[in-house]
DOMI-648272 format. One record per residue: residue in one letter; x, y, z of N, C-alpha, C in turn. Coordinates in steps of 0.2 Angstrom, whole numbers, plus 2048, in hexadecimal, padded with zeros to 3 digits. Last residue first. Layout:
<rs>
<r residuo="a" n_X="X" n_Y="Y" n_Z="Z" ca_X="X" ca_Y="Y" ca_Z="Z" c_X="X" c_Y="Y" c_Z="Z"/>
...
</rs>
This chain:
<rs>
<r residuo="x" n_X="7F6" n_Y="85D" n_Z="839" ca_X="7F9" ca_Y="85C" ca_Z="840" c_X="7F6" c_Y="855" c_Z="842"/>
<r residuo="x" n_X="7FD" n_Y="860" n_Z="829" ca_X="7F8" ca_Y="85C" ca_Z="82D" c_X="7FB" c_Y="85B" c_Z="834"/>
<r residuo="x" n_X="805" n_Y="866" n_Z="81E" ca_X="803" ca_Y="869" ca_Z="824" c_X="7FD" c_Y="866" c_Z="828"/>
<r residuo="x" n_X="80B" n_Y="85F" n_Z="814" ca_X="804" ca_Y="861" ca_Z="813" c_X="801" c_Y="865" c_Z="819"/>
<r residuo="x" n_X="818" n_Y="85C" n_Z="81A" ca_X="817" ca_Y="85F" ca_Z="813" c_X="810" c_Y="862" c_Z="812"/>
<r residuo="x" n_X="814" n_Y="855" n_Z="826" ca_X="818" ca_Y="85B" ca_Z="826" c_X="817" c_Y="85F" c_Z="81F"/>
<r residuo="x" n_X="80E" n_Y="849" n_Z="821" ca_X="80A" ca_Y="84E" ca_Z="825" c_X="80E" c_Y="855" c_Z="826"/>
<r residuo="x" n_X="819" n_Y="844" n_Z="819" ca_X="812" ca_Y="846" ca_Z="816" c_X="80E" c_Y="84B" c_Z="81A"/>
<r residuo="x" n_X="822" n_Y="841" n_Z="823" ca_X="824" ca_Y="846" ca_Z="81D" c_X="81D" c_Y="848" c_Z="81A"/>
<r residuo="x" n_X="81B" n_Y="838" n_Z="82B" ca_X="81D" ca_Y="83F" ca_Z="82E" c_X="81F" c_Y="844" c_Z="828"/>
<r residuo="x" n_X="81A" n_Y="82E" n_Z="822" ca_X="814" ca_Y="831" ca_Z="824" c_X="815" c_Y="837" c_Z="827"/>
<r residuo="x" n_X="827" n_Y="82A" n_Z="821" ca_X="824" ca_Y="82D" ca_Z="81B" c_X="81D" c_Y="830" c_Z="81D"/>
<r residuo="x" n_X="82A" n_Y="825" n_Z="82E" ca_X="82E" ca_Y="82B" ca_Z="82B" c_X="82A" c_Y="82E" c_Z="825"/>
<r residuo="x" n_X="820" n_Y="81A" n_Z="82E" ca_X="821" ca_Y="820" ca_Z="833" c_X="824" c_Y="826" c_Z="830"/>
<r residuo="x" n_X="823" n_Y="811" n_Z="823" ca_X="81C" ca_Y="815" ca_Z="824" c_X="81D" c_Y="81B" c_Z="829"/>
<r residuo="x" n_X="82F" n_Y="80A" n_Z="823" ca_X="82F" ca_Y="810" ca_Z="81F" c_X="828" c_Y="815" c_Z="821"/>
<r residuo="x" n_X="82C" n_Y="7FF" n_Z="82C" ca_X="833" ca_Y="803" ca_Z="82D" c_X="832" c_Y="80A" c_Z="829"/>
<r residuo="x" n_X="822" n_Y="7F9" n_Z="826" ca_X="821" ca_Y="7FC" ca_Z="82D" c_X="827" c_Y="801" c_Z="82E"/>
<r residuo="x" n_X="827" n_Y="7F5" n_Z="81A" ca_X="821" ca_Y="7FA" ca_Z="81A" c_X="821" c_Y="7FD" c_Z="821"/>
<r residuo="x" n_X="831" n_Y="7EC" n_Z="81E" ca_X="833" ca_Y="7F2" ca_Z="81B" c_X="82D" c_Y="7F7" c_Z="81B"/>
<r residuo="x" n_X="829" n_Y="7E2" n_Z="824" ca_X="82E" ca_Y="7E6" ca_Z="828" c_X="830" c_Y="7EC" c_Z="824"/>
<r residuo="x" n_X="821" n_Y="7DE" n_Z="819" ca_X="81E" ca_Y="7E2" ca_Z="81E" c_X="823" c_Y="7E6" c_Z="823"/>
<r residuo="x" n_X="82A" n_Y="7D9" n_Z="811" ca_X="827" ca_Y="7DE" ca_Z="80E" c_X="823" c_Y="7E2" c_Z="813"/>
<r residuo="x" n_X="82F" n_Y="7CE" n_Z="819" ca_X="833" ca_Y="7D3" ca_Z="817" c_X="830" c_Y="7DA" c_Z="814"/>
<r residuo="x" n_X="826" n_Y="7C8" n_Z="827" ca_X="826" ca_Y="7C8" ca_Z="820" c_X="82A" c_Y="7CF" c_Z="81D"/>
<r residuo="x" n_X="824" n_Y="7C9" n_Z="834" ca_X="82B" ca_Y="7C7" ca_Z="832" c_X="82B" c_Y="7C7" c_Z="82A"/>
<r residuo="x" n_X="817" n_Y="7CB" n_Z="837" ca_X="81B" ca_Y="7D0" ca_Z="83A" c_X="822" c_Y="7CF" c_Z="837"/>
<r residuo="x" n_X="811" n_Y="7BF" n_Z="831" ca_X="810" ca_Y="7C5" ca_Z="82E" c_X="815" c_Y="7CA" c_Z="830"/>
<r residuo="x" n_X="81C" n_Y="7B0" n_Z="82F" ca_X="817" ca_Y="7B5" ca_Z="833" c_X="817" c_Y="7BC" c_Z="831"/>
<r residuo="x" n_X="81C" n_Y="7A9" n_Z="81F" ca_X="820" ca_Y="7AC" ca_Z="825" c_X="81B" c_Y="7B0" c_Z="829"/>
<r residuo="x" n_X="817" n_Y="7A4" n_Z="813" ca_X="816" ca_Y="7A0" ca_Z="81A" c_X="819" c_Y="7A3" c_Z="820"/>
<r residuo="x" n_X="81C" n_Y="7AD" n_Z="80A" ca_X="815" ca_Y="7AC" ca_Z="80B" c_X="813" c_Y="7A9" c_Z="811"/>
<r residuo="x" n_X="828" n_Y="7AF" n_Z="805" ca_X="828" ca_Y="7B0" ca_Z="80C" c_X="820" c_Y="7B0" c_Z="80E"/>
<r residuo="x" n_X="833" n_Y="7A9" n_Z="7F9" ca_X="82C" ca_Y="7A8" ca_Z="7FB" c_X="82C" c_Y="7A9" c_Z="803"/>
<r residuo="x" n_X="83E" n_Y="7B3" n_Z="7F0" ca_X="83D" ca_Y="7AE" ca_Z="7F5" c_X="836" c_Y="7AE" c_Z="7F7"/>
<r residuo="x" n_X="848" n_Y="7B8" n_Z="7E2" ca_X="842" ca_Y="7B8" ca_Z="7E6" c_X="841" c_Y="7B2" c_Z="7EA"/>
<r residuo="x" n_X="859" n_Y="7BE" n_Z="7E2" ca_X="854" ca_Y="7B9" ca_Z="7E1" c_X="84E" c_Y="7BA" c_Z="7E5"/>
<r residuo="x" n_X="862" n_Y="7C8" n_Z="7E5" ca_X="85E" ca_Y="7C9" ca_Z="7DF" c_X="859" c_Y="7C4" c_Z="7DE"/>
<r residuo="x" n_X="867" n_Y="7C8" n_Z="7F2" ca_X="86B" ca_Y="7C5" ca_Z="7EC" c_X="868" c_Y="7C5" c_Z="7E6"/>
<r residuo="x" n_X="85E" n_Y="7CE" n_Z="7F9" ca_X="864" ca_Y="7D2" ca_Z="7F8" c_X="868" c_Y="7CF" c_Z="7F2"/>
<r residuo="x" n_X="84E" n_Y="7C9" n_Z="7F2" ca_X="853" ca_Y="7CA" ca_Z="7F8" c_X="859" c_Y="7CD" c_Z="7F5"/>
<r residuo="x" n_X="83E" n_Y="7CC" n_Z="7EF" ca_X="844" ca_Y="7CD" ca_Z="7EC" c_X="84A" c_Y="7CE" c_Z="7F1"/>
<r residuo="x" n_X="831" n_Y="7C2" n_Z="7F4" ca_X="835" ca_Y="7C8" ca_Z="7F6" c_X="83B" c_Y="7C7" c_Z="7F2"/>
<r residuo="x" n_X="821" n_Y="7BB" n_Z="7F0" ca_X="828" ca_Y="7BB" ca_Z="7F0" c_X="82B" c_Y="7C1" c_Z="7F1"/>
<r residuo="x" n_X="814" n_Y="7B1" n_Z="7F5" ca_X="816" ca_Y="7B8" ca_Z="7F5" c_X="81E" c_Y="7B8" c_Z="7F5"/>
<r residuo="x" n_X="80B" n_Y="7A5" n_Z="7EB" ca_X="811" ca_Y="7A7" ca_Z="7EF" c_X="812" c_Y="7AE" c_Z="7EF"/>
<r residuo="x" n_X="7FF" n_Y="798" n_Z="7E9" ca_X="800" ca_Y="79F" ca_Z="7EA" c_X="807" c_Y="7A0" c_Z="7EE"/>
<r residuo="x" n_X="803" n_Y="78B" n_Z="7DD" ca_X="801" ca_Y="78D" ca_Z="7E4" c_X="803" c_Y="795" c_Z="7E4"/>
<r residuo="x" n_X="80A" n_Y="78A" n_Z="7D1" ca_X="80B" ca_Y="785" ca_Z="7D7" c_X="809" c_Y="787" c_Z="7DD"/>
<r residuo="x" n_X="80A" n_Y="79B" n_Z="7CE" ca_X="80B" ca_Y="794" ca_Z="7CC" c_X="80D" c_Y="78F" c_Z="7D1"/>
<r residuo="x" n_X="807" n_Y="7A7" n_Z="7D3" ca_X="802" ca_Y="7A2" ca_Z="7D4" c_X="804" c_Y="79B" c_Z="7D1"/>
<r residuo="x" n_X="810" n_Y="7B4" n_Z="7DC" ca_X="810" ca_Y="7AE" ca_Z="7D6" c_X="80A" c_Y="7A9" c_Z="7D8"/>
<r residuo="x" n_X="813" n_Y="7C5" n_Z="7DF" ca_X="80F" ca_Y="7BF" ca_Z="7E0" c_X="810" c_Y="7BA" c_Z="7DA"/>
<r residuo="x" n_X="821" n_Y="7CE" n_Z="7E5" ca_X="81C" ca_Y="7CC" ca_Z="7DF" c_X="819" c_Y="7C6" c_Z="7E2"/>
<r residuo="x" n_X="82B" n_Y="7DC" n_Z="7E9" ca_X="827" ca_Y="7D6" ca_Z="7EB" c_X="823" c_Y="7D5" c_Z="7E5"/>
<r residuo="x" n_X="833" n_Y="7E4" n_Z="7E1" ca_X="836" ca_Y="7E1" ca_Z="7E8" c_X="832" c_Y="7DC" c_Z="7EB"/>
<r residuo="x" n_X="82E" n_Y="7E9" n_Z="7D6" ca_X="831" ca_Y="7E3" ca_Z="7D5" c_X="834" c_Y="7E0" c_Z="7DC"/>
<r residuo="x" n_X="828" n_Y="7F6" n_Z="7D7" ca_X="830" ca_Y="7F5" ca_Z="7D5" c_X="833" c_Y="7EE" c_Z="7D5"/>
<r residuo="x" n_X="81B" n_Y="7F3" n_Z="7D9" ca_X="81D" ca_Y="7F6" ca_Z="7D3" c_X="824" c_Y="7F6" c_Z="7D1"/>
<r residuo="x" n_X="81C" n_Y="7ED" n_Z="7E6" ca_X="81A" ca_Y="7E9" ca_Z="7E1" c_X="81C" c_Y="7EC" c_Z="7DA"/>
<r residuo="x" n_X="821" n_Y="7F8" n_Z="7EE" ca_X="825" ca_Y="7F1" ca_Z="7EE" c_X="823" c_Y="7ED" c_Z="7E8"/>
<r residuo="x" n_X="817" n_Y="801" n_Z="7EB" ca_X="81E" ca_Y="802" ca_Z="7E9" c_X="822" c_Y="7FC" c_Z="7E9"/>
<r residuo="x" n_X="80C" n_Y="7FB" n_Z="7F2" ca_X="80C" ca_Y="7FC" ca_Z="7EB" c_X="813" c_Y="7FD" c_Z="7E8"/>
<r residuo="x" n_X="812" n_Y="7FB" n_Z="7FF" ca_X="811" ca_Y="7F4" ca_Z="7FC" c_X="810" c_Y="7F5" c_Z="7F4"/>
<r residuo="x" n_X="811" n_Y="809" n_Z="801" ca_X="818" ca_Y="806" ca_Z="801" c_X="817" c_Y="7FF" c_Z="7FE"/>
<r residuo="x" n_X="803" n_Y="80A" n_Z="801" ca_X="807" ca_Y="80D" ca_Z="7FB" c_X="80E" c_Y="80A" c_Z="7FB"/>
<r residuo="x" n_X="801" n_Y="805" n_Z="80E" ca_X="7FF" ca_Y="801" ca_Z="808" c_X="802" c_Y="804" c_Z="802"/>
<r residuo="x" n_X="807" n_Y="80F" n_Z="816" ca_X="809" ca_Y="808" ca_Z="816" c_X="807" c_Y="804" c_Z="810"/>
<r residuo="x" n_X="7FF" n_Y="81A" n_Z="812" ca_X="806" ca_Y="81A" ca_Z="811" c_X="809" c_Y="813" c_Z="810"/>
<r residuo="x" n_X="7F3" n_Y="816" n_Z="818" ca_X="7F3" ca_Y="817" ca_Z="811" c_X="7FB" c_Y="817" c_Z="80E"/>
<r residuo="x" n_X="7F8" n_Y="816" n_Z="826" ca_X="7F5" ca_Y="810" ca_Z="823" c_X="7F5" c_Y="810" c_Z="81B"/>
<r residuo="x" n_X="7FB" n_Y="823" n_Z="828" ca_X="800" ca_Y="81E" ca_Z="828" c_X="7FE" c_Y="818" c_Z="825"/>
<r residuo="x" n_X="7EF" n_Y="82A" n_Z="827" ca_X="7F4" ca_Y="82B" ca_Z="822" c_X="7F9" c_Y="825" c_Z="822"/>
<r residuo="x" n_X="7EA" n_Y="825" n_Z="833" ca_X="7E6" ca_Y="824" ca_Z="82C" c_X="7EB" c_Y="825" c_Z="827"/>
<r residuo="x" n_X="7F2" n_Y="829" n_Z="83D" ca_X="7F2" ca_Y="822" ca_Z="83C" c_X="7EE" c_Y="821" c_Z="835"/>
<r residuo="x" n_X="7F0" n_Y="837" n_Z="83B" ca_X="7F7" ca_Y="834" ca_Z="83A" c_X="7F6" c_Y="82D" c_Z="839"/>
<r residuo="x" n_X="7E3" n_Y="838" n_Z="83F" ca_X="7E4" ca_Y="839" ca_Z="838" c_X="7EB" c_Y="837" c_Z="836"/>
<r residuo="x" n_X="7DF" n_Y="829" n_Z="849" ca_X="7E1" ca_Y="830" ca_Z="848" c_X="7E2" c_Y="831" c_Z="841"/>
<r residuo="x" n_X="7D0" n_Y="81E" n_Z="847" ca_X="7D7" ca_Y="820" ca_Z="848" c_X="7D9" c_Y="827" c_Z="847"/>
<r residuo="x" n_X="7C3" n_Y="81E" n_Z="843" ca_X="7C5" ca_Y="81A" ca_Z="849" c_X="7CC" c_Y="81B" c_Z="84B"/>
<r residuo="x" n_X="7C0" n_Y="825" n_Z="838" ca_X="7BD" ca_Y="827" ca_Z="83E" c_X="7BF" c_Y="823" c_Z="844"/>
<r residuo="x" n_X="7C8" n_Y="81F" n_Z="82E" ca_X="7C9" ca_Y="826" ca_Z="82F" c_X="7C6" c_Y="829" c_Z="836"/>
<r residuo="x" n_X="7C2" n_Y="812" n_Z="82D" ca_X="7C9" ca_Y="813" ca_Z="830" c_X="7CA" c_Y="81A" c_Z="832"/>
<r residuo="x" n_X="7B7" n_Y="80D" n_Z="829" ca_X="7B6" ca_Y="811" ca_Z="82F" c_X="7BD" c_Y="813" c_Z="831"/>
<r residuo="x" n_X="7B9" n_Y="806" n_Z="81D" ca_X="7B6" ca_Y="80D" ca_Z="81C" c_X="7B6" c_Y="811" c_Z="823"/>
<r residuo="x" n_X="7C9" n_Y="800" n_Z="81A" ca_X="7C3" ca_Y="7FF" ca_Z="81E" c_X="7C0" c_Y="806" c_Z="81E"/>
<r residuo="x" n_X="7CF" n_Y="7FE" n_Z="80A" ca_X="7D0" ca_Y="801" ca_Z="810" c_X="7C9" c_Y="801" c_Z="814"/>
<r residuo="x" n_X="7D9" n_Y="7F6" n_Z="7FE" ca_X="7D3" ca_Y="7F6" ca_Z="801" c_X="7D4" c_Y="7F9" c_Z="808"/>
<r residuo="x" n_X="7E1" n_Y="7F9" n_Z="7EF" ca_X="7E2" ca_Y="7FA" ca_Z="7F6" c_X="7DA" c_Y="7FA" c_Z="7F9"/>
<r residuo="x" n_X="7E8" n_Y="7F1" n_Z="7E2" ca_X="7E2" ca_Y="7F2" ca_Z="7E5" c_X="7E3" c_Y="7F3" c_Z="7EC"/>
<r residuo="x" n_X="7F2" n_Y="7F4" n_Z="7D3" ca_X="7F1" ca_Y="7F2" ca_Z="7DA" c_X="7EA" c_Y="7F5" c_Z="7DD"/>
<r residuo="x" n_X="7FB" n_Y="7F0" n_Z="7C5" ca_X="7F4" ca_Y="7F2" ca_Z="7C8" c_X="7F4" c_Y="7EF" c_Z="7CF"/>
<r residuo="x" n_X="807" n_Y="7EC" n_Z="7C0" ca_X="806" ca_Y="7F3" ca_Z="7C1" c_X="7FF" c_Y="7F5" c_Z="7C3"/>
<r residuo="x" n_X="807" n_Y="7DE" n_Z="7BF" ca_X="80B" ca_Y="7E1" ca_Z="7C3" c_X="80B" c_Y="7E9" c_Z="7C4"/>
<r residuo="x" n_X="7F5" n_Y="7DB" n_Z="7BC" ca_X="7FC" ca_Y="7DC" ca_Z="7BA" c_X="800" c_Y="7DE" c_Z="7C0"/>
<r residuo="x" n_X="7E9" n_Y="7DB" n_Z="7C3" ca_X="7EA" ca_Y="7D6" ca_Z="7BD" c_X="7F1" c_Y="7D6" c_Z="7BB"/>
<r residuo="x" n_X="7EE" n_Y="7DF" n_Z="7D3" ca_X="7E9" ca_Y="7DF" ca_Z="7CE" c_X="7EA" c_Y="7DA" c_Z="7C9"/>
<r residuo="x" n_X="7F4" n_Y="7DB" n_Z="7E3" ca_X="7F5" ca_Y="7DC" ca_Z="7DC" c_X="7EE" c_Y="7DC" c_Z="7D8"/>
<r residuo="x" n_X="7EF" n_Y="7E4" n_Z="7F2" ca_X="7F1" ca_Y="7DE" ca_Z="7EE" c_X="7F1" c_Y="7E0" c_Z="7E7"/>
<r residuo="x" n_X="7EE" n_Y="7E9" n_Z="803" ca_X="7F0" ca_Y="7EB" ca_Z="7FC" c_X="7F2" c_Y="7E4" c_Z="7F8"/>
<r residuo="x" n_X="7E3" n_Y="7EE" n_Z="80F" ca_X="7E7" ca_Y="7E9" ca_Z="80C" c_X="7E9" c_Y="7EC" c_Z="805"/>
<r residuo="x" n_X="7E0" n_Y="7F4" n_Z="820" ca_X="7E0" ca_Y="7F5" ca_Z="819" c_X="7E4" c_Y="7EF" c_Z="816"/>
<r residuo="x" n_X="7DE" n_Y="7F0" n_Z="82D" ca_X="7DC" ca_Y="7F7" ca_Z="82C" c_X="7DB" c_Y="7F8" c_Z="824"/>
<r residuo="x" n_X="7DA" n_Y="7DF" n_Z="830" ca_X="7DE" ca_Y="7E4" ca_Z="82D" c_X="7DB" c_Y="7EB" c_Z="82D"/>
<r residuo="x" n_X="7D1" n_Y="7D4" n_Z="833" ca_X="7D7" ca_Y="7D6" ca_Z="837" c_X="7DC" c_Y="7DA" c_Z="835"/>
<r residuo="x" n_X="7C6" n_Y="7D3" n_Z="82C" ca_X="7CB" ca_Y="7CF" ca_Z="82A" c_X="7D1" c_Y="7D0" c_Z="82E"/>
<r residuo="x" n_X="7BE" n_Y="7DE" n_Z="830" ca_X="7BC" ca_Y="7D7" ca_Z="832" c_X="7C1" c_Y="7D2" c_Z="830"/>
<r residuo="x" n_X="7C5" n_Y="7E8" n_Z="82A" ca_X="7C6" ca_Y="7E7" ca_Z="831" c_X="7C3" c_Y="7E0" c_Z="834"/>
<r residuo="x" n_X="7C0" n_Y="7EA" n_Z="81E" ca_X="7C6" ca_Y="7E6" ca_Z="81E" c_X="7C7" c_Y="7E4" c_Z="826"/>
<r residuo="x" n_X="7B4" n_Y="7EE" n_Z="814" ca_X="7B5" ca_Y="7EC" ca_Z="81B" c_X="7BB" c_Y="7E7" c_Z="81B"/>
<r residuo="x" n_X="7BA" n_Y="7FB" n_Z="808" ca_X="7B7" ca_Y="7F4" ca_Z="80A" c_X="7B8" c_Y="7F2" c_Z="811"/>
<r residuo="x" n_X="7BD" n_Y="806" n_Z="7FD" ca_X="7BB" ca_Y="806" ca_Z="804" c_X="7B7" c_Y="7FF" c_Z="805"/>
<r residuo="x" n_X="7CB" n_Y="805" n_Z="7F2" ca_X="7C4" ca_Y="803" ca_Z="7F4" c_X="7C3" c_Y="803" c_Z="7FB"/>
<r residuo="x" n_X="7D5" n_Y="80B" n_Z="7E6" ca_X="7D4" ca_Y="80B" ca_Z="7ED" c_X="7CD" c_Y="80A" c_Z="7EF"/>
<r residuo="x" n_X="7E0" n_Y="806" n_Z="7DA" ca_X="7D9" ca_Y="807" ca_Z="7DB" c_X="7D9" c_Y="806" c_Z="7E3"/>
<r residuo="x" n_X="7ED" n_Y="80B" n_Z="7CF" ca_X="7EB" ca_Y="80A" ca_Z="7D6" c_X="7E4" c_Y="80B" c_Z="7D7"/>
<r residuo="x" n_X="7F8" n_Y="808" n_Z="7C3" ca_X="7F0" ca_Y="808" ca_Z="7C4" c_X="7EF" c_Y="806" c_Z="7CB"/>
<r residuo="x" n_X="805" n_Y="80F" n_Z="7B9" ca_X="803" ca_Y="80C" ca_Z="7C0" c_X="7FB" c_Y="80D" c_Z="7C0"/>
<r residuo="x" n_X="812" n_Y="814" n_Z="7B0" ca_X="80C" ca_Y="810" ca_Z="7B0" c_X="80B" c_Y="80D" c_Z="7B7"/>
<r residuo="x" n_X="81D" n_Y="81B" n_Z="7B4" ca_X="817" ca_Y="81F" ca_Z="7B0" c_X="812" c_Y="81B" c_Z="7AF"/>
<r residuo="x" n_X="828" n_Y="81E" n_Z="7C1" ca_X="823" ca_Y="81A" ca_Z="7BE" c_X="81E" c_Y="81D" c_Z="7BA"/>
<r residuo="x" n_X="830" n_Y="827" n_Z="7C7" ca_X="832" ca_Y="825" ca_Z="7C1" c_X="82D" c_Y="820" c_Z="7BE"/>
<r residuo="x" n_X="82B" n_Y="829" n_Z="7D4" ca_X="82B" ca_Y="82E" ca_Z="7D0" c_X="82D" c_Y="82D" c_Z="7C8"/>
<r residuo="x" n_X="828" n_Y="821" n_Z="7DF" ca_X="828" ca_Y="81E" ca_Z="7D8" c_X="828" c_Y="823" c_Z="7D3"/>
<r residuo="x" n_X="828" n_Y="827" n_Z="7EC" ca_X="82B" ca_Y="821" ca_Z="7EB" c_X="82C" c_Y="81F" c_Z="7E4"/>
<r residuo="x" n_X="823" n_Y="835" n_Z="7E9" ca_X="828" ca_Y="833" ca_Z="7EE" c_X="82C" c_Y="82C" c_Z="7ED"/>
<r residuo="x" n_X="818" n_Y="833" n_Z="7E1" ca_X="81E" ca_Y="838" ca_Z="7E0" c_X="824" c_Y="837" c_Z="7E3"/>
<r residuo="x" n_X="811" n_Y="82A" n_Z="7E8" ca_X="813" ca_Y="828" ca_Z="7E1" c_X="819" c_Y="82D" c_Z="7E0"/>
<r residuo="x" n_X="80E" n_Y="831" n_Z="7F4" ca_X="812" ca_Y="82B" ca_Z="7F4" c_X="815" c_Y="829" c_Z="7ED"/>
<r residuo="x" n_X="806" n_Y="83B" n_Z="7EE" ca_X="80C" ca_Y="83D" ca_Z="7F1" c_X="811" c_Y="837" c_Z="7F2"/>
<r residuo="x" n_X="7FB" n_Y="833" n_Z="7E9" ca_X="7FF" ca_Y="837" ca_Z="7E5" c_X="806" c_Y="839" c_Z="7E7"/>
<r residuo="x" n_X="7F6" n_Y="82F" n_Z="7F6" ca_X="7F8" ca_Y="82A" ca_Z="7F1" c_X="7FD" c_Y="82E" c_Z="7EC"/>
<r residuo="x" n_X="7F3" n_Y="83A" n_Z="7FD" ca_X="7F8" ca_Y="836" ca_Z="800" c_X="7FB" c_Y="831" c_Z="7FA"/>
<r residuo="x" n_X="7E9" n_Y="840" n_Z="7F5" ca_X="7EE" ca_Y="843" ca_Z="7F6" c_X="7F5" c_Y="83F" c_Z="7F9"/>
<r residuo="x" n_X="7DF" n_Y="835" n_Z="7F6" ca_X="7E2" ca_Y="837" ca_Z="7EF" c_X="7E8" c_Y="83B" c_Z="7F0"/>
<r residuo="x" n_X="7DD" n_Y="835" n_Z="803" ca_X="7E0" ca_Y="82F" ca_Z="801" c_X="7E3" c_Y="831" c_Z="7FA"/>
<r residuo="x" n_X="7D6" n_Y="842" n_Z="804" ca_X="7DC" ca_Y="841" ca_Z="808" c_X="7E0" c_Y="83B" c_Z="805"/>
<r residuo="x" n_X="7CA" n_Y="83F" n_Z="7FC" ca_X="7CF" ca_Y="844" ca_Z="7FA" c_X="7D6" c_Y="844" c_Z="7FE"/>
<r residuo="x" n_X="7C5" n_Y="834" n_Z="803" ca_X="7C7" ca_Y="833" ca_Z="7FC" c_X="7CC" c_Y="839" c_Z="7FA"/>
<r residuo="x" n_X="7C1" n_Y="83B" n_Z="80F" ca_X="7C6" ca_Y="835" ca_Z="80F" c_X="7C9" c_Y="834" c_Z="808"/>
<r residuo="x" n_X="7B8" n_Y="844" n_Z="80B" ca_X="7BE" ca_Y="846" ca_Z="80E" c_X="7C3" c_Y="841" c_Z="80E"/>
<r residuo="x" n_X="7AE" n_Y="83B" n_Z="805" ca_X="7B1" ca_Y="840" ca_Z="800" c_X="7B8" c_Y="842" c_Z="804"/>
<r residuo="x" n_X="7AE" n_Y="82A" n_Z="80B" ca_X="7AB" ca_Y="831" ca_Z="80B" c_X="7B0" c_Y="836" c_Z="807"/>
<r residuo="x" n_X="7AD" n_Y="81B" n_Z="801" ca_X="7AF" ca_Y="81F" ca_Z="806" c_X="7AC" c_Y="826" c_Z="806"/>
<r residuo="x" n_X="7B0" n_Y="817" n_Z="7EF" ca_X="7AC" ca_Y="817" ca_Z="7F6" c_X="7AF" c_Y="81C" c_Z="7FB"/>
<r residuo="x" n_X="7BF" n_Y="816" n_Z="7E8" ca_X="7B8" ca_Y="814" ca_Z="7E7" c_X="7B5" c_Y="813" c_Z="7EE"/>
<r residuo="x" n_X="7CA" n_Y="81E" n_Z="7DE" ca_X="7C8" ca_Y="81D" ca_Z="7E5" c_X="7C1" c_Y="81C" c_Z="7E5"/>
<r residuo="x" n_X="7D8" n_Y="81C" n_Z="7D3" ca_X="7D0" ca_Y="81B" ca_Z="7D4" c_X="7CF" c_Y="81A" c_Z="7DB"/>
<r residuo="x" n_X="7E4" n_Y="821" n_Z="7C9" ca_X="7E3" ca_Y="820" ca_Z="7D0" c_X="7DB" c_Y="821" c_Z="7D0"/>
<r residuo="x" n_X="7F0" n_Y="81E" n_Z="7BD" ca_X="7E9" ca_Y="81E" ca_Z="7BE" c_X="7E8" c_Y="81C" c_Z="7C5"/>
<r residuo="x" n_X="7FD" n_Y="823" n_Z="7B3" ca_X="7FB" ca_Y="821" ca_Z="7BA" c_X="7F4" c_Y="823" c_Z="7BB"/>
<r residuo="x" n_X="804" n_Y="81D" n_Z="7A4" ca_X="7FF" ca_Y="821" ca_Z="7A7" c_X="7FE" c_Y="81E" c_Z="7AE"/>
</rs>
């Protein structure tokens, strides 16, 4: 079962986010039948980000935190792009490309081409493989979404 829950924010933002999330699931994870995504409107800008994505209690549970002022401080394209970026992280976690481990300290692991997981938690943000992949995919995916649903 796929469960999407959006907590807080204004109705217009919740409706758009719901549409983006379901589109991303259909586009990136159409074969996944078990997924739990909770989207919360929280002050993230104070922590230097527009949004965050992290695991819940299992590798099928994800929490996305979005700054409540985001839709009023950026263009619609940038708003959609931010949600798409975080949904790419959900895809990375749900497919096993990225995972977290708490054994022996907190580790962010990335599945490399050789199939082994390596810790990139101490790598600069812009060089972390999950971020480079998300930034590479977010633009084309956002354009696809905007065209499909006739957003200008």
